[in-house]
N, C-alpha and C positions, 0 to 999 in steps of 0.2 A: 745735228742729225746727219747720219751718213747718207750720201746720195745713192740713187739706184745704180748708176754706172760703177760706183766704188764697190757696192755690195756684189754686183755681178762679177767684177774683176776679182774680188776676194774669193768668191765661190769658184771661179775658174782656176785660180791659183791653187786652192785647196784640192780641187779635183785633179789637177795636174800632179800635185805632190803625192796624192793618194795613188794615182796611176803609176808614177815612177816607183813608189814604194812596192806596189804589186809586181812590177817588172823586176825589181831587184830580188824580190822573194822567189819569183819563178825562173830566174835566169839559170840557176844551177840545174834545175830539172830540164830546161830547154836544151842546155848544152849536153846533158846526159843523153837525152833522146836523139839529138842530132848525131852525136858520136856513135851511139848504139846502132842507129839505122844504117849509117855509112859502113860500119864494121861488119854488120850482119850481111849486107849486100856483097861487100868485098870478099868475105869468107866463103859465102855460098856460091857466088858467081865466078870470081877470079881465082880462088884457091881450089874449091871443090869442082867447079866446072858446070854448075847448074845453069841452064840457058836463061830462064826467067824466074828467079827465086823470089817472087814478090812476097811470099809468106814470111820470109826471113826478116826483112826490115819492119814489116807490119808487126810481127811478134815481138821484136825488140822494143818498138815504140809502145806497144800495149803493156808490156812488162814494166817499162820505166814510167809510163804515165799512170800506172795503177796507184792507188792511195799508198803513200809512203807508210811502211809498217805492215803492208799486206802483199808485198811484191813476191815473196816466195810462194805464198798460197795462190796468188793471181797467176803466176807462171805455170803452176801445176794445172790450174783450171784452164788456162790458155791451151796447153798441149792436149789435154783431154777433150776440150771443145773442138779443137782443130781436127783431132782424130775422128771424133764422132761425125762432124760435118763433112769431112773429106770421105770417110768410109761410106756414109749413106749416099752422098752425092755421086761418087764414082759408081757405086753398085747400081743405083737406079738409072743413071745415064746409060750404062751398058744395057739395061733391060728395057727401058722405055724411051730412051732418046732425050732430046732437049726441046724446050718450048715453054710457053707461059704456064700451062697447068702442071707440067713436070716440075718447074721451079717451085711452084706453090706446094706441091706434094713433098718435094725434097725438104723444103724449109719446115713444113709441118712435122714430118717424121723426125728431123734432126732435133727440133725443140722438144718433142715428146720423149725421145730417147735421153736427151740431156736432163730433162726433168725427172725421168724414171731413175736415173743413177744418182739422184740427190744433188744435182748441180744448182748453184746459186745463179743469180742474174748474170754475172760475168761469163760463167760457163755456158749458159743457155744462149746468150747473145753471140758468143764466139762460135758456138756450134752452128747457129743459124747463118751468120755471116760467112763462115767458111763454106757452108753448103751452097750459098748463093754464088760465091766466087768460083767454086768448082763447076757449078752448073752453067755459068755465063761466060767465064773468061778463060777456061782451060780446056785443053783437048781431052776428049774421052780416052784417047790412046795413051795418055801419060800414066806412068806408074803411080798408084796412090801413095805408096810409102815415100816417094820423093818429096811430095808436098808436105807430108807430115814431118819429114826430115828437115825441110826448110824452116818450119815453125819451131822445131826443136833447136835448131841453130840460133834462130832469132831470140828465143827465150833464154838460151844459155848466154848469148852475147849480152843481153840486157842485164842478167844477174852479174856477169863479170864486170860490166861497166859500173854498176852501182855498188859493188863490193870491193873491187880492186883498183880499177883505173880512175874513176871519178866518184869516190864515195862522198855522200853528203856529210857534213860535220854534224853529228847528233846533238852536240851542245848548242850549236847555232839554231838548229831546228826547234829544240825544246825551249831555249830562252826566248826565241821569237814568239812562241805560243804562250809561254807562261807569263810574259810581261803584261800583255793587255788583260789577262784574266785576273792577276793579282792586283794590278792597278785599279781595275773596276771595283774589286772588293774593298780595297783600302779607301778609295775615294767615296764609296757608298757609306762606309762606316763613319767617315769624317763628316759627310754631308748630314747624316742622321744626327750626329752629336750636335751639330750646329742647329738643325731644325728642332731638336728636342729642347734646347735652351730657349729657343724663340717660341716654342709651342706651336710650330707650323706643321700641322697635320698634312696639308696638301703636299708640302715638300717631302715629307716622309713617304707618302704614297707614291710620289714620282720616283723617289730613290728606290723604293721596293720594285717598281716596274723596271728600272734600269738593272737591278740585280737579278731579276727574273730573266731578262735578256742576256745577262752575263753567263747564263748556263751554256750558251753556245761557245763562248770563249773557253770555258772550263772543259767542254767536250773536245775542243780543238787541242787543248793542253794534254788531255788524256790520250788523244790520238798521236800527238807528237811524242809522248813517252813510249807508246807502242813502236813508233818508228825508230826511236833511239835504241830501243832494245834490239830491233832487227839489225840496224846498222852496226852496232857494237858486236853483235853475235857473228855477223857474216863478213865484216870489213876489218881485216887485221890492222889496217892503217889507222883505225879509230879506237883500238883497244886501250890506248893511253888515256882516253877520256872517261874510262869507267868510273873512277873515283868521284870526279866532279859530277858525273851524270847520275850517280846513285842518289844524290839529294833530291833531284827532281823525280826520279823513278819511285823512290820510297815515299815522297811527300805529296804527290799529285792527288791521290785519292783522299787523303786527310784534308787537303786544301779545299776540295769539293765539298766534303762534309761541313767544313767551316762555313762555306757559302750558304749552305742550306740552313744551318743553325742561325746564321745571321738574318736570313729572311724570316725565320720564325720570330726572332727578336724584333725585327721591324714591324711585323704585324701586331705584336703585342704592345709595342710603343704606341702605334697608331690607335689601338683599341683603348689604351689607358688615357690618351689625350681625349679621345671621343667621349669617354666616361667621366672626363674632368677629374681623373685620379691624380693625386699628388705624385710628381716624379722628382725626387731629389736631384740636386745639381750633380752629385757624384756619379749618377747613372750616365749622364752625358759625358762626363770626364772619362769614365770607364770605356764607353763605346769609342770615343776618340782614341784612347790608348790602344784599343784593339786594332783600329785602322792603322796606327803607327806600327804595330807589331807585324801586320801583313806587309806593309811597305818595307820594313826592315828585312823581313824574310825574303822578299823579292830581291833586294839589294845584295844580301849576303849570299843567296844562291847564285846570283850573277857573278859574284867574285869568287865562287867556290870556297867561301869561308864558312867556318862553323857558325851557325845562326844564334850566337849567344845573346846578342842585343835583342833579337826578335823574341826569344824566350823570356828575357827579363821584362820586356814591355808587355807581353801577354799576361804574365803573372802580376804586374802592376795593375793591369785592368781588373783582374779578379779582386785584388786588395781594395781598390777604389769602389768596386761594385758592392763589396761586402759592407762598406761603411753606410750604405743606404739603409740598412736595417736600423741603425741608430737614429735615423731621421723619420722612421715610420714608413711602411710600405703597404700598399694595397695588393690585390691579387695580381694585377698586371705587372706592377713593379717587381714582385717576387719572381714572376716568370722571366722578366728581363734579366734579373740577376742570375737566374739559372742558365739562361742562354748565353750570357757573357762567360760563365764558367764552362759551358759546353764548347763554345767556339774557341776559348782559350785552350782547352784540352786538345781540340783538333789541331790547333796551330802548334802546340808543343810536340804532338806526335809527328806533324808534318816536318818539324825542324829536326827530327831524329831522336827525340826523347822516347824511351821505352814505353810500350803500350800500357803497362801496369804502373810505371813511375809517373806518367803524366797526371793522372787524377790525384795521386798523392801530393804532387807539387801544388796542384790547384787547391786542394783542401788546406794545405799549409798556408798558402797565400791568402786564403779566405779567413784564416784563424781558427779552423775547425780541427786541426790535426791532433790536438791534445784534449779534445772534449769527448767524454763517454757518449755512447749513442743515446742513452736516456736523457742526458742533458741537452743533446741536440734536438730531441723531439719536444722537450718541454720548455726549453729556454726561449729567450726573446728572438733569437735568430733561427728561423726555420731552415731545414736542410734544403739546399738548392736542388732544383729538378734538372733532369737532363743526364747525359752520360759523363759529365765532368765532375 
């Protein structure tokens, strides 16, 4: 048995490793923000001659710290928010002066105006904070347009830093996000295959809970794809990554569909076991092959290779699942076969197979491509449910 100090040391090491991993992941953004703030101040203060251009570095940092993939929109919101906050702040200070109630009124009106023009949370927050800064830290005699100009400089510097000087590598961003998502899906499928063979319903329910939690990883994957599109569109230095990036961009949505179909599959496996329904061994084999297909897709995407092996493994899963009809299936078993087909279709489309071609390949793998529809309806093997 492991001693308590040893367990504590192991947790400390794991925490340190996780912290270092997060630092490595955030290092590029930290460097971007630092360089952007310095350049914005230098340009506004030393080149243009603004005495205290604090809005410039603030705007640069806000632009760069915005969610990657939304920086262009965030910059527009930043400039509009600053314009609203500064305009209202300066106008009211000239009319009613400064003080606690004046600050409250200025912030109130800035938020109402930002909301009225349809601004989201970033625009509203920026308008309010700019109004506060104007009301508390700046002179009422300063020209309003100079502070707006500072913010415009900072936002522009932020965009230049992220697109020209220090653009993030979109492939690195996407791969870092795709890897945990696809690993979670592959591991979940393999765990269910093992649990199904053992008839372990508790483990299946635990795996289902993990795959529900994996929705967060898939959402991060989708956000990374959005970021990659932005980086490639605005950063000429990253245009050479377009071909390799296209696999992730085109496949992310279909991979998420596969996750959701797999969760339906797991629920039906659990129900079948609870009903003591017979589940042929080939179903576990098919589910395990689906897990292999997801893992192969992850590996082939990472190598920028054509995902041929992933396609072959997904179709093998369909072939194995179809054999379950020969062993006899109940209702839940039929749904499991259908969901194997649906998930395989999603994986084929994620791998780049044409939208219409993927279900044809799945039908062929199941042995249904040469059967007339009447035979399919009346034969021993019922048609699989789902969109596969």
